[in-house]
ROTORDO-539726 format. One record per residue (C-alpha): residue in three letters; z, y, x. Coordinates in steps of 0.5 Angstrom, whole numbers, padded with zeros to 4 digits, always signed. Each point is the difference from the previous one (the first is absolute). Example, Ala and Ser with C-alpha at 12.3 -4.5 7.8 and 13.67 -1.06 7.14 Angstrom:
ALA+0016-0009+0025
SER-0002+0007+0002
END
This chain:
MET-0007-0002-0026
ALA-0001-0008+0001
GLY+0005-0004+0003
ILE+0001+0000+0007
LYS-0004-0006+0003
ILE+0003+0000+0007
LYS+0007-0004+0002
ARG+0005-0001+0005
ASN-0003-0003+0006
ASP-0007+0001-0001
THR-0004+0003+0006
VAL-0004+0006-0002
GLU-0004+0005+0004
VAL+0001+0008-0001
ILE-0007+0003-0003
ALA+0002+0007+0000
GLY+0005+0005+0004
LYS+0002+0001+0007
ASP+0001-0008+0001
LYS-0007-0002-0002
GLY-0002-0007+0002
LYS+0007-0002+0002
ARG+0002-0007-0003
GLY+0007-0002-0002
ARG+0004-0004-0004
VAL+0003+0003-0006
LEU+0008+0000+0001
ARG+0002+0003-0007
VAL-0004+0002-0007
ILE+0003+0006-0003
THR-0003+0000-0007
GLU+0003+0006-0003
LYS-0003+0004+0005
ASN-0007-0004+0001
ARG+0002-0001+0007
VAL+0000-0005+0006
LEU+0004-0001+0006
VAL-0005-0003+0005
GLU+0002-0002+0007
ASN-0001+0004+0006
VAL-0004+0005-0005
MET+0002+0007-0001
LEU+0005+0001+0005
VAL+0005+0006+0000
LYS+0005+0002+0004
LYS+0007+0000-0003
HIS+0006+0003+0003
VAL+0006-0005+0000
LYS+0007+0002+0001
PRO+0004-0005+0004
ASN+0005-0005-0003
PRO+0004-0004+0004
GLN+0003-0004-0006
ARG-0007-0003-0001
ASN-0002+0000+0007
ILE-0006+0006-0001
LYS-0001+0004+0006
GLY-0002+0007-0002
GLY-0007+0003+0002
ILE-0007+0001-0003
ALA-0002-0007-0003
GLU-0007-0002-0003
GLN-0001-0003-0007
GLU-0005-0001-0005
ALA-0001+0005-0005
PRO-0003-0003-0007
ILE-0008+0001-0001
HIS-0003+0001-0007
ILE-0003-0007-0003
SER-0007+0004-0001
ASN+0000+0001+0008
VAL+0000-0008+0002
MET-0004-0006-0002
LEU+0001-0007+0000
VAL-0002-0005+0006
ASP-0002-0007-0003
GLY+0000-0006+0004
GLU-0007+0001+0004
GLY+0003+0007+0002
LYS-0004+0004-0004
LYS+0002+0006-0004
THR+0000-0002-0008
ARG+0002+0002-0007
VAL+0004-0004-0004
GLY-0001-0004-0006
ALA+0004-0004-0004
ARG-0002-0006-0004
VAL+0004-0006-0004
GLU-0001-0007+0004
GLY+0003-0006-0004
ASP+0006+0004-0003
LYS+0001+0004+0006
LYS-0002+0007+0001
VAL-0003+0001+0007
ARG-0003+0006+0004
PHE-0007-0001+0003
SER-0004+0004+0005
LYS-0006+0004-0003
ALA-0004+0000+0006
SER+0000-0008+0001
GLY+0003-0003-0006
SER+0005-0004+0003
PRO+0007+0000-0002
ILE+0006+0004+0004
ALA+0005-0004+0002
ASP+0007+0002-0001
LYS+0004+0000+0007
ALA+0007+0001-0002
LYS+0002-0005-0005
LYS+0007-0002+0000
END
């Protein structure tokens, strides 16, 4: 399989499944399982035990579950769903939008 072209902090749209059409920011990429964790998408309920040391109340909490990478599509700067390509500009490898041809800016540079 080709490499994963979606990175952390990218905005993606779900194209298949129960949350089809929702958009969110990628919180985590799990490369071993080809899955991504997207903010406010694929919410599941989890039973949590109380833990006074960590100041956690017990009950039923909602959290994001991983979604397969094939079920999401990157959203470019113009707000359109797009496939991702890579090209070399100068001495850097840059991701670009196949729909518009414009480069995709990396949001998380530290």
